BATI-157034 format. One record per residue (C-alpha): x, y, z; residue number from 1. Coordinates in steps of 0.05 Angstrom, whole numbers. Each point is the difference from the previous one (the first is absolute). Example, Ala and Ser with C-alpha at 12.3 -4.5 7.8 and 13.67 -1.06 7.14 Angstrom:
REM residues 2
<fiti><xx>246</xx><yy>-90</yy><zz>156</zz><k>1</k></fiti>
<fiti><xx>27</xx><yy>69</yy><zz>-13</zz><k>2</k></fiti>
END
This chain:
REM residues 199
<fiti><xx>467</xx><yy>-194</yy><zz>-257</zz><k>1</k></fiti>
<fiti><xx>-26</xx><yy>26</yy><zz>66</zz><k>2</k></fiti>
<fiti><xx>23</xx><yy>71</yy><zz>14</zz><k>3</k></fiti>
<fiti><xx>26</xx><yy>10</yy><zz>-70</zz><k>4</k></fiti>
<fiti><xx>-62</xx><yy>31</yy><zz>-31</zz><k>5</k></fiti>
<fiti><xx>-4</xx><yy>75</yy><zz>5</zz><k>6</k></fiti>
<fiti><xx>-71</xx><yy>23</yy><zz>-13</zz><k>7</k></fiti>
<fiti><xx>-16</xx><yy>75</yy><zz>0</zz><k>8</k></fiti>
<fiti><xx>-67</xx><yy>-3</yy><zz>-34</zz><k>9</k></fiti>
<fiti><xx>-27</xx><yy>60</yy><zz>37</zz><k>10</k></fiti>
<fiti><xx>50</xx><yy>46</yy><zz>-34</zz><k>11</k></fiti>
<fiti><xx>-6</xx><yy>-33</yy><zz>-69</zz><k>12</k></fiti>
<fiti><xx>-31</xx><yy>49</yy><zz>-49</zz><k>13</k></fiti>
<fiti><xx>-16</xx><yy>-49</yy><zz>-55</zz><k>14</k></fiti>
<fiti><xx>-40</xx><yy>-53</yy><zz>38</zz><k>15</k></fiti>
<fiti><xx>4</xx><yy>-44</yy><zz>-62</zz><k>16</k></fiti>
<fiti><xx>-24</xx><yy>-59</yy><zz>42</zz><k>17</k></fiti>
<fiti><xx>-71</xx><yy>23</yy><zz>-10</zz><k>18</k></fiti>
<fiti><xx>10</xx><yy>-12</yy><zz>-75</zz><k>19</k></fiti>
<fiti><xx>27</xx><yy>-70</yy><zz>12</zz><k>20</k></fiti>
<fiti><xx>75</xx><yy>11</yy><zz>7</zz><k>21</k></fiti>
<fiti><xx>36</xx><yy>-48</yy><zz>48</zz><k>22</k></fiti>
<fiti><xx>54</xx><yy>46</yy><zz>27</zz><k>23</k></fiti>
<fiti><xx>28</xx><yy>-51</yy><zz>48</zz><k>24</k></fiti>
<fiti><xx>-6</xx><yy>-62</yy><zz>-44</zz><k>25</k></fiti>
<fiti><xx>-41</xx><yy>-35</yy><zz>53</zz><k>26</k></fiti>
<fiti><xx>-69</xx><yy>-8</yy><zz>-31</zz><k>27</k></fiti>
<fiti><xx>7</xx><yy>-75</yy><zz>-10</zz><k>28</k></fiti>
<fiti><xx>21</xx><yy>-9</yy><zz>73</zz><k>29</k></fiti>
<fiti><xx>-57</xx><yy>44</yy><zz>25</zz><k>30</k></fiti>
<fiti><xx>-51</xx><yy>-39</yy><zz>-41</zz><k>31</k></fiti>
<fiti><xx>14</xx><yy>-60</yy><zz>45</zz><k>32</k></fiti>
<fiti><xx>-20</xx><yy>40</yy><zz>61</zz><k>33</k></fiti>
<fiti><xx>-72</xx><yy>3</yy><zz>-25</zz><k>34</k></fiti>
<fiti><xx>-3</xx><yy>-75</yy><zz>-9</zz><k>35</k></fiti>
<fiti><xx>-3</xx><yy>-6</yy><zz>75</zz><k>36</k></fiti>
<fiti><xx>-73</xx><yy>-15</yy><zz>15</zz><k>37</k></fiti>
<fiti><xx>-8</xx><yy>50</yy><zz>58</zz><k>38</k></fiti>
<fiti><xx>35</xx><yy>57</yy><zz>-36</zz><k>39</k></fiti>
<fiti><xx>-37</xx><yy>-14</yy><zz>-65</zz><k>40</k></fiti>
<fiti><xx>-67</xx><yy>1</yy><zz>35</zz><k>41</k></fiti>
<fiti><xx>13</xx><yy>66</yy><zz>35</zz><k>42</k></fiti>
<fiti><xx>32</xx><yy>32</yy><zz>-61</zz><k>43</k></fiti>
<fiti><xx>-58</xx><yy>-20</yy><zz>-45</zz><k>44</k></fiti>
<fiti><xx>-51</xx><yy>28</yy><zz>49</zz><k>45</k></fiti>
<fiti><xx>40</xx><yy>65</yy><zz>9</zz><k>46</k></fiti>
<fiti><xx>4</xx><yy>9</yy><zz>-75</zz><k>47</k></fiti>
<fiti><xx>-75</xx><yy>-12</yy><zz>-7</zz><k>48</k></fiti>
<fiti><xx>-16</xx><yy>54</yy><zz>52</zz><k>49</k></fiti>
<fiti><xx>48</xx><yy>48</yy><zz>-33</zz><k>50</k></fiti>
<fiti><xx>-30</xx><yy>-12</yy><zz>-69</zz><k>51</k></fiti>
<fiti><xx>-73</xx><yy>5</yy><zz>22</zz><k>52</k></fiti>
<fiti><xx>5</xx><yy>57</yy><zz>49</zz><k>53</k></fiti>
<fiti><xx>60</xx><yy>42</yy><zz>-22</zz><k>54</k></fiti>
<fiti><xx>-10</xx><yy>73</yy><zz>24</zz><k>55</k></fiti>
<fiti><xx>-72</xx><yy>-15</yy><zz>19</zz><k>56</k></fiti>
<fiti><xx>3</xx><yy>-34</yy><zz>69</zz><k>57</k></fiti>
<fiti><xx>31</xx><yy>26</yy><zz>64</zz><k>58</k></fiti>
<fiti><xx>51</xx><yy>-45</yy><zz>33</zz><k>59</k></fiti>
<fiti><xx>-50</xx><yy>-25</yy><zz>53</zz><k>60</k></fiti>
<fiti><xx>-46</xx><yy>-24</yy><zz>-55</zz><k>61</k></fiti>
<fiti><xx>59</xx><yy>-31</yy><zz>-37</zz><k>62</k></fiti>
<fiti><xx>19</xx><yy>-39</yy><zz>62</zz><k>63</k></fiti>
<fiti><xx>-71</xx><yy>-27</yy><zz>7</zz><k>64</k></fiti>
<fiti><xx>-3</xx><yy>-18</yy><zz>-74</zz><k>65</k></fiti>
<fiti><xx>69</xx><yy>-34</yy><zz>4</zz><k>66</k></fiti>
<fiti><xx>-22</xx><yy>-40</yy><zz>61</zz><k>67</k></fiti>
<fiti><xx>-62</xx><yy>-24</yy><zz>-37</zz><k>68</k></fiti>
<fiti><xx>41</xx><yy>-16</yy><zz>-62</zz><k>69</k></fiti>
<fiti><xx>44</xx><yy>-48</yy><zz>39</zz><k>70</k></fiti>
<fiti><xx>-61</xx><yy>-29</yy><zz>35</zz><k>71</k></fiti>
<fiti><xx>17</xx><yy>24</yy><zz>70</zz><k>72</k></fiti>
<fiti><xx>-48</xx><yy>-17</yy><zz>55</zz><k>73</k></fiti>
<fiti><xx>39</xx><yy>24</yy><zz>60</zz><k>74</k></fiti>
<fiti><xx>40</xx><yy>65</yy><zz>2</zz><k>75</k></fiti>
<fiti><xx>50</xx><yy>22</yy><zz>51</zz><k>76</k></fiti>
<fiti><xx>4</xx><yy>74</yy><zz>19</zz><k>77</k></fiti>
<fiti><xx>65</xx><yy>18</yy><zz>35</zz><k>78</k></fiti>
<fiti><xx>-5</xx><yy>71</yy><zz>26</zz><k>79</k></fiti>
<fiti><xx>38</xx><yy>51</yy><zz>41</zz><k>80</k></fiti>
<fiti><xx>-35</xx><yy>20</yy><zz>64</zz><k>81</k></fiti>
<fiti><xx>8</xx><yy>72</yy><zz>-23</zz><k>82</k></fiti>
<fiti><xx>-47</xx><yy>-17</yy><zz>-58</zz><k>83</k></fiti>
<fiti><xx>-54</xx><yy>-33</yy><zz>43</zz><k>84</k></fiti>
<fiti><xx>-57</xx><yy>44</yy><zz>-28</zz><k>85</k></fiti>
<fiti><xx>21</xx><yy>-16</yy><zz>-72</zz><k>86</k></fiti>
<fiti><xx>7</xx><yy>-74</yy><zz>16</zz><k>87</k></fiti>
<fiti><xx>-69</xx><yy>-2</yy><zz>32</zz><k>88</k></fiti>
<fiti><xx>-31</xx><yy>29</yy><zz>-63</zz><k>89</k></fiti>
<fiti><xx>40</xx><yy>-46</yy><zz>-45</zz><k>90</k></fiti>
<fiti><xx>-21</xx><yy>-61</yy><zz>41</zz><k>91</k></fiti>
<fiti><xx>-74</xx><yy>19</yy><zz>-9</zz><k>92</k></fiti>
<fiti><xx>9</xx><yy>10</yy><zz>-75</zz><k>93</k></fiti>
<fiti><xx>39</xx><yy>-64</yy><zz>-11</zz><k>94</k></fiti>
<fiti><xx>-47</xx><yy>-41</yy><zz>45</zz><k>95</k></fiti>
<fiti><xx>-56</xx><yy>12</yy><zz>-50</zz><k>96</k></fiti>
<fiti><xx>35</xx><yy>-46</yy><zz>-49</zz><k>97</k></fiti>
<fiti><xx>50</xx><yy>-42</yy><zz>41</zz><k>98</k></fiti>
<fiti><xx>15</xx><yy>-29</yy><zz>67</zz><k>99</k></fiti>
<fiti><xx>49</xx><yy>49</yy><zz>32</zz><k>100</k></fiti>
<fiti><xx>52</xx><yy>-11</yy><zz>53</zz><k>101</k></fiti>
<fiti><xx>29</xx><yy>66</yy><zz>24</zz><k>102</k></fiti>
<fiti><xx>61</xx><yy>5</yy><zz>44</zz><k>103</k></fiti>
<fiti><xx>30</xx><yy>60</yy><zz>35</zz><k>104</k></fiti>
<fiti><xx>75</xx><yy>14</yy><zz>0</zz><k>105</k></fiti>
<fiti><xx>4</xx><yy>-1</yy><zz>77</zz><k>106</k></fiti>
<fiti><xx>-28</xx><yy>-71</yy><zz>8</zz><k>107</k></fiti>
<fiti><xx>28</xx><yy>-38</yy><zz>59</zz><k>108</k></fiti>
<fiti><xx>21</xx><yy>64</yy><zz>35</zz><k>109</k></fiti>
<fiti><xx>74</xx><yy>-16</yy><zz>-1</zz><k>110</k></fiti>
<fiti><xx>42</xx><yy>56</yy><zz>33</zz><k>111</k></fiti>
<fiti><xx>58</xx><yy>27</yy><zz>-40</zz><k>112</k></fiti>
<fiti><xx>47</xx><yy>-10</yy><zz>58</zz><k>113</k></fiti>
<fiti><xx>-5</xx><yy>-76</yy><zz>-12</zz><k>114</k></fiti>
<fiti><xx>46</xx><yy>11</yy><zz>-60</zz><k>115</k></fiti>
<fiti><xx>34</xx><yy>65</yy><zz>23</zz><k>116</k></fiti>
<fiti><xx>-34</xx><yy>38</yy><zz>-57</zz><k>117</k></fiti>
<fiti><xx>4</xx><yy>75</yy><zz>-7</zz><k>118</k></fiti>
<fiti><xx>-63</xx><yy>35</yy><zz>25</zz><k>119</k></fiti>
<fiti><xx>-40</xx><yy>59</yy><zz>-24</zz><k>120</k></fiti>
<fiti><xx>-6</xx><yy>23</yy><zz>72</zz><k>121</k></fiti>
<fiti><xx>62</xx><yy>-26</yy><zz>38</zz><k>122</k></fiti>
<fiti><xx>-29</xx><yy>20</yy><zz>67</zz><k>123</k></fiti>
<fiti><xx>-57</xx><yy>-50</yy><zz>-9</zz><k>124</k></fiti>
<fiti><xx>21</xx><yy>-67</yy><zz>28</zz><k>125</k></fiti>
<fiti><xx>-55</xx><yy>-42</yy><zz>-32</zz><k>126</k></fiti>
<fiti><xx>-3</xx><yy>27</yy><zz>-71</zz><k>127</k></fiti>
<fiti><xx>-28</xx><yy>-57</yy><zz>-42</zz><k>128</k></fiti>
<fiti><xx>34</xx><yy>-21</yy><zz>-64</zz><k>129</k></fiti>
<fiti><xx>-33</xx><yy>-11</yy><zz>-67</zz><k>130</k></fiti>
<fiti><xx>-6</xx><yy>-75</yy><zz>-14</zz><k>131</k></fiti>
<fiti><xx>-3</xx><yy>-9</yy><zz>-76</zz><k>132</k></fiti>
<fiti><xx>27</xx><yy>-71</yy><zz>2</zz><k>133</k></fiti>
<fiti><xx>-55</xx><yy>-17</yy><zz>51</zz><k>134</k></fiti>
<fiti><xx>-52</xx><yy>34</yy><zz>-44</zz><k>135</k></fiti>
<fiti><xx>21</xx><yy>-43</yy><zz>-59</zz><k>136</k></fiti>
<fiti><xx>2</xx><yy>-63</yy><zz>41</zz><k>137</k></fiti>
<fiti><xx>-70</xx><yy>11</yy><zz>27</zz><k>138</k></fiti>
<fiti><xx>-25</xx><yy>9</yy><zz>-71</zz><k>139</k></fiti>
<fiti><xx>39</xx><yy>-62</yy><zz>-22</zz><k>140</k></fiti>
<fiti><xx>-35</xx><yy>-39</yy><zz>56</zz><k>141</k></fiti>
<fiti><xx>-67</xx><yy>29</yy><zz>-23</zz><k>142</k></fiti>
<fiti><xx>12</xx><yy>-26</yy><zz>-70</zz><k>143</k></fiti>
<fiti><xx>-9</xx><yy>66</yy><zz>-37</zz><k>144</k></fiti>
<fiti><xx>2</xx><yy>-1</yy><zz>-76</zz><k>145</k></fiti>
<fiti><xx>27</xx><yy>71</yy><zz>-8</zz><k>146</k></fiti>
<fiti><xx>27</xx><yy>49</yy><zz>50</zz><k>147</k></fiti>
<fiti><xx>-9</xx><yy>75</yy><zz>-6</zz><k>148</k></fiti>
<fiti><xx>47</xx><yy>50</yy><zz>33</zz><k>149</k></fiti>
<fiti><xx>-30</xx><yy>62</yy><zz>30</zz><k>150</k></fiti>
<fiti><xx>53</xx><yy>49</yy><zz>24</zz><k>151</k></fiti>
<fiti><xx>54</xx><yy>-45</yy><zz>29</zz><k>152</k></fiti>
<fiti><xx>65</xx><yy>36</yy><zz>17</zz><k>153</k></fiti>
<fiti><xx>58</xx><yy>1</yy><zz>-48</zz><k>154</k></fiti>
<fiti><xx>37</xx><yy>-65</yy><zz>11</zz><k>155</k></fiti>
<fiti><xx>-56</xx><yy>-32</yy><zz>39</zz><k>156</k></fiti>
<fiti><xx>-35</xx><yy>-9</yy><zz>-67</zz><k>157</k></fiti>
<fiti><xx>62</xx><yy>-37</yy><zz>-23</zz><k>158</k></fiti>
<fiti><xx>-1</xx><yy>-46</yy><zz>61</zz><k>159</k></fiti>
<fiti><xx>-74</xx><yy>-13</yy><zz>-10</zz><k>160</k></fiti>
<fiti><xx>10</xx><yy>-17</yy><zz>-74</zz><k>161</k></fiti>
<fiti><xx>58</xx><yy>-47</yy><zz>16</zz><k>162</k></fiti>
<fiti><xx>-42</xx><yy>-37</yy><zz>52</zz><k>163</k></fiti>
<fiti><xx>-66</xx><yy>-3</yy><zz>-37</zz><k>164</k></fiti>
<fiti><xx>-18</xx><yy>-65</yy><zz>-35</zz><k>165</k></fiti>
<fiti><xx>-56</xx><yy>33</yy><zz>-40</zz><k>166</k></fiti>
<fiti><xx>15</xx><yy>51</yy><zz>-55</zz><k>167</k></fiti>
<fiti><xx>4</xx><yy>72</yy><zz>26</zz><k>168</k></fiti>
<fiti><xx>-25</xx><yy>64</yy><zz>-32</zz><k>169</k></fiti>
<fiti><xx>4</xx><yy>71</yy><zz>27</zz><k>170</k></fiti>
<fiti><xx>-61</xx><yy>45</yy><zz>5</zz><k>171</k></fiti>
<fiti><xx>26</xx><yy>56</yy><zz>44</zz><k>172</k></fiti>
<fiti><xx>72</xx><yy>22</yy><zz>10</zz><k>173</k></fiti>
<fiti><xx>13</xx><yy>38</yy><zz>64</zz><k>174</k></fiti>
<fiti><xx>30</xx><yy>70</yy><zz>-2</zz><k>175</k></fiti>
<fiti><xx>-15</xx><yy>36</yy><zz>64</zz><k>176</k></fiti>
<fiti><xx>29</xx><yy>66</yy><zz>-26</zz><k>177</k></fiti>
<fiti><xx>-35</xx><yy>2</yy><zz>-68</zz><k>178</k></fiti>
<fiti><xx>-69</xx><yy>-26</yy><zz>17</zz><k>179</k></fiti>
<fiti><xx>18</xx><yy>-70</yy><zz>-24</zz><k>180</k></fiti>
<fiti><xx>19</xx><yy>25</yy><zz>-69</zz><k>181</k></fiti>
<fiti><xx>75</xx><yy>-15</yy><zz>-4</zz><k>182</k></fiti>
<fiti><xx>5</xx><yy>21</yy><zz>-73</zz><k>183</k></fiti>
<fiti><xx>-15</xx><yy>70</yy><zz>25</zz><k>184</k></fiti>
<fiti><xx>74</xx><yy>5</yy><zz>18</zz><k>185</k></fiti>
<fiti><xx>17</xx><yy>-8</yy><zz>-73</zz><k>186</k></fiti>
<fiti><xx>-55</xx><yy>46</yy><zz>-26</zz><k>187</k></fiti>
<fiti><xx>18</xx><yy>57</yy><zz>48</zz><k>188</k></fiti>
<fiti><xx>62</xx><yy>36</yy><zz>-25</zz><k>189</k></fiti>
<fiti><xx>11</xx><yy>27</yy><zz>70</zz><k>190</k></fiti>
<fiti><xx>6</xx><yy>-69</yy><zz>30</zz><k>191</k></fiti>
<fiti><xx>33</xx><yy>-30</yy><zz>-60</zz><k>192</k></fiti>
<fiti><xx>58</xx><yy>49</yy><zz>2</zz><k>193</k></fiti>
<fiti><xx>16</xx><yy>-23</yy><zz>71</zz><k>194</k></fiti>
<fiti><xx>15</xx><yy>-69</yy><zz>-29</zz><k>195</k></fiti>
<fiti><xx>36</xx><yy>25</yy><zz>-62</zz><k>196</k></fiti>
<fiti><xx>38</xx><yy>56</yy><zz>36</zz><k>197</k></fiti>
<fiti><xx>-25</xx><yy>51</yy><zz>-50</zz><k>198</k></fiti>
<fiti><xx>4</xx><yy>75</yy><zz>13</zz><k>199</k></fiti>
END
């Protein structure tokens, strides 16, 4: 079965699934996913936040409401050092309701040359690598109930998520070129055409 399903939902014009059609004949299989206690709890809470606050709450408020809905006491905030000001504000906001453990991407100060990693500035001998696995492990050790991503690099977010024991949600996605608004590349026809090779 693996590798034999071809899903191109993004280009489907009908979107009959929203009316209850099971295009892939997998509904019965998928129902079993939500019988898992952890998934069921998160999914029920997410659905509750969506139903109660749809188009009325900004994402920051939704994250706080979601954390309360699943009875979180301790939140992890994994942030990029380039978003230190935002992380400091977030920590203050979240600390009003929860215990917060915040962890910077450069923790442990490991130089990139330890793993022969490409550098932003090759002439700098001690350029420090991002340490998303270390961030996640520190939050694992702290016993966080939910971890929030704040601007981790593409791929580093994947490493963090793979390593984290607690559920992970994203608050801020980094895009250094578009003021941390990656969907701007799709909304701008000038940028979009670079990807689609349009004239």
